[in-house]
N, C-alpha and C positions, 0 to 999 in steps of 0.2 A: 711259385708261392709269393704273395705280396707281404712285405715286412715293413712296418713303420717304426721309426726310432725317434722318440722325443729327445731331440738333441739340443734343447734350449740351454743346457748347462754350458755349451760352447760359446754362448753369447754373454755369459755371466763371468764373474771373477774366477780365476784359475783355482783349481783344487782337485782333489782326488776324482770325483765324478767326471769332471771335464777331461781330465787326463786319460782315464780309462775309456771314456766314450770316444775320444779322438783316436786313440790307438787301436781300439777294437774296429772302428770304422776303417782305419787304414789297412788292417789285416784282412777284413772282409772284402774290401775293394780289390785286394791283391789275389784272393783265393776263391771268391764266390762269384762266378759269372753267370749263374743260373737263376737264382732268386731275384725278385725285383724289390729294390730297397727305396724307401722314401725317407729322406733325412729332413725332419721338421725343425725349423728354426724361426726366430723372430727378427733376425738380422743376418747380414752376410758374414761368412767365415772364410778366411783364406786358408785353404787346405794345401798342404805341401806334398800332396800325392795326387795321382791321376784318378779321377772318378770314371769307372767304366760305364758303358751305356745302360747297364741295368741299375745304376744308382741315380736317383733323382733328388736334388736339393730343392726344397720348397720353403719359401720364406713367407710368413704371415706377419703383417705389420702391426704388432701390438707389443706393448711393454708390460702388459699385465700377465703375471704368471697364472692367476686364477682363470682368466679368459682363455689363455692358451691351453692350459691343462684340462679344464673342465667343460669347455665349450667347443673350441676349435678342433682339438684332437678327436673327441667323440664324433663330431660331424664328419671329419675327414675319414675316419675308419668306416663309417657307414656308407658314405658316398662312394668310396673307392673299394669297398668290400675287402678290407685288409684282413689277412689271415692271422698275422701275429704282430703285436705291438710290444716294443721293448722300452722300459722306463728306467733310466739310470739313477733316479733318486727316490726310491721307496714307494711313492704313491702314484695313483692314477684315478681318473674318474670312473665310477661304476658304469657309466654310459658307454664306455669304449667297447666296441664289438670285436669279435675274434678272440684269439688266445692272448693272454697278457703275461708278460715276463718282467717283473720288477727286480732291480738290483737293490739289495739291502746293504747299505754302506755301514750302518750300525743301527742300534735301536736305543740310543742314548736317552731318548725322550721318556723311556719307561724305566730307566735306572734311577736309583736313589743315591745321588752323588753328594748331597749336602749343600748344593749351591744352585742358583738359577742360571742355567746355561743359555737359554734362548728367550727371545721376546715372547710376550704372552700369546699373541695370535699365532705365531709360528709354532709354538709349543702345542697349542690347542688343536691346530690343524693336523699336525702329525700324530697326535695322540688319538684322534678320531679316525684318520684315513689310513694309517699304517696297518692296523688290524683288518680293515676292510680290504686292503690290497693283499694281505696274506691269505685271506679267505677266497677272494675272487680270481686269484692268479692261476695260470696253468702250472707254473713252477716258480719257486722263489730262489733267486740267486743270492748267495751270501759270499762276501769277499774274504771271509776268513772262517776257520773252524770255530773260533771263539764266538763270532757273531751268529753262526749257525746254531751253536749250543744255546745262546741266549734267546734266539728266535723261538726255539722250542720251549724253553723255560718260562719266558715272559709272555709270549703271544700264543702259546699252545699250537704252534704250527708243527705238524708231524714231520719227523726227520725225512720220511720218504717223499715229502713235497719240497725239500730244500736241496739245492746243489751248490757245493762250494766252488767258487770260481776265483782262484787266487790271481792277484794282479801281477803286472810285469814292470819292466824298466825300459825306457828309451835308450837307444844306443848312444845318444849324446851324453849320457851320464857315464863317464869313463875317466880314466887317468889321462889328463891333458899333457901332452909333451911339448906344446907350443909355448915356450917360456915368454915370448914376446907378448902373446895374447894375455897370459896371466898377469903380466906386468901392467898391461893397459888397463885391465879391470881393477887391479890394485890401485893404480894412480887415479882412476876415475872416481873411486869411492874414498880415496885418501886412507886406505887401510894401513893400520899399524900392527906389526907382528910382535909376538904370536897372538892368536885369537881363537875363541870358541865361536860357534856359529849356530843360529837357529833360523829356520824359514817357516812361516805360517802365521796363523792368527794369534791374538793374545786372549782368546776366550778362556774362561777359568779352567776348563779341562786340560788346556795345554800346559798348565802348571808353571808358568813363567815366574809367578810370585815366589815359589820355593826355589827355583833356579837362581833368582836374584839373591835371596836370603843365603843360599849356599855359597854364592860367589862372594858375598860380604865376608864370610868366614875365611876364605882363602886369598882374598885380593892382595893381602900384604905378603903372601908367600910365593906369588908368581906375578909376572908382568903381563899376563894375558888380559885381553879385552873380550867383550862379547859384542858381536854384530848380529842384528836380527833384521828381518825384511818386512815385518808386519805392517799392513795398512791400518786404517781405522777399524777397530773391532768392537763388538758388543762387550761392554763392561771392562774396557782396557784402561780406564783412567787410574785405577789402583796401581797398575804396573808403572806408569809414568810418574806417579806420585812417589812410589817407593824408590825409583831411580833418583829423583830430584832430592828427596829428603835425606838420602844417604850420600849425597855429593858424588854420584857415579856417572854424571852426564858425559864425562870424558872417557869412561871405561866401558859403559854399556850404551851402544850407539845404534839408532834405527837407520837403516838404509832406505826403507820404503820399497816400492816395487822394483824388481829386477827381472830381466828376461830369463828364459830357460837356459840360454847359453851362459849368461853370467851366473846363474844359480849353480851350474856345473863347475864353473871356475871357482866359486866360493867354497864348494865342497872340497875342491882340490887344494885350495889355499889354507883352509882352516886346520887347526890342530885336532879338533874334535867337533862332532855334531851333537847338540844338546836336545834330547827328545824324551825326557822322563814324564811323559803324558799320563794323565789320570785315566783317560778313556780314549781308545782308538778302535775303530772297526777294522782297520788294517794297519796303516802306518807306512805309506809309500816313501816318505823321506828317509826312512831307515835304509831301504834298499838303494835309493839314489846315492846316499852318502857312501854306503859300503862299496858300490860299484865305482865310485870316484877315488877310493883309497882313503876315505875319511873315517876314522874310528868313531863309534857311536856310543853315547850313554843313553839308555832308554829304560823304561819302567818294567817292573815285574808283574804288572797287571794287564788285563784285557788281552788284546791281540799282539801287543808289542813283543813279548818274548817269543811268541810263535813265529813272527816275521823275522826277527833279528837272528834267530838261531844262536850259534855260539859266537857270532861275530860282533858282539857288543858287550859293554859293561851294563849289567842288569841291576837296577837299584829300586828300592822301595820309594815310590814317588812322594809319599807323605813324610819321609824321613830326610830332613834337610842335611843332617850330618852325613848321611850315606851318600847323598848327591854331591856334597862338598868333597867327600873323600874320593869319589870316582873322578871328579874334575881335577883334583890335585894329582891323582895318580896318572891320569892322561897327560897332564902338563909336565910331569917330572920324571916319569918312568918310561924311557924310550923303548926298552925291551918289551914291556907290556903293551905299549901303544902299537909297536910293529906287529906283535902277535895278533892284536885285534884287527889290524888292517888286513893281514893275510886271511884270517878267518872270515872277515867281512866280504872280501873278494869271492871266496869260495861259496858263501851263502848266497850272495846276489846272483851268482852265475846260474843258480837253479831256477830263476824266474825270468819269464819272457812274455811279451804280448802275444806271441804265436801260441804258446801254451794256453794262455787265457782264452783266446779266441777259439781254440779247438774245443774247449768245453762248451761254449755257446753254440758253435757250429754243430756239434753232436746233438744238442737238444733240438735245434732247428731241423736237422736232417730227420730226426725221429718224428717231428710234427709233419713234415712233408710226406714221409712214408705213410703216416696214418691217414692223411688227406687222400693220397693216391689210392689207398685200399678202400676208402669209404665211397 
């Protein structure tokens, strides 16, 4: 069976779709030596695993997502008679031939959040094409039970056309025993202890505005700082203005881009990971932090409590006092913090990329069986 994977997310900035695309490819390369895979990219990617002979990496030299998704991939599926195409980011061209399997990371474009989350054309494109994908797909993969529920409620996709495929965690996210390495990371970024940590964008749904306002309430009760890794984000100017206006440039500090190895180190070094997000389709950083022994504060809405289990402080993301109280408790109550660490380890242990890939592989095996019978 010929399977094409639109892997252009690997050429773009890191994030959930890139993470699970890479790790699912890694698992498939290890376990599936029968099907023929075509990994479609628009630039080279350095894979840290061996590609078997049935895996073909094909690079199309274009930087246009529209051309890549809506012209190149349909042409490729027709020319090579592709049986199945997998799309890690919700949408695909209706001209793609064969069976189509999109991953639904979330359907935030259809939620009424009270703020503008995306640029106009990005929002318009997804509002038009996500329902099309839901109708033309062979099966729709949802990365959480919450997202699956909203796909049915907002897009009218029948539950029997949705499969939940929970994400996993890389083995690199773990308790690091190499004190010298942690010390090097600490010195490289000039870290001052103790601190809270956040990794991700500063888009409105990440709720950093309320995190900062909560920190303002407790900053004189603890010596903690906040370090965050965000690059430039859509509508992030309000966050930097809030930091500046409150004289917090020495207490709330942007690190910029850090490597995955350094990210694991930051989880290990931080007193707590801050993730009271307003909207998440899954929330991978929750599991990454838990696996590293970093207690988590996350929100009571969308998929966050589903993913966090009992291993996190759950707060109302709209309630600044509640966020502030959870931050202060993590900073001052070592017994509570240690309990969250233990529960976090236990929760994260239930997730793996092997389990994730097994769900996808079962679907692919079903398609192959159907083709063999026809």
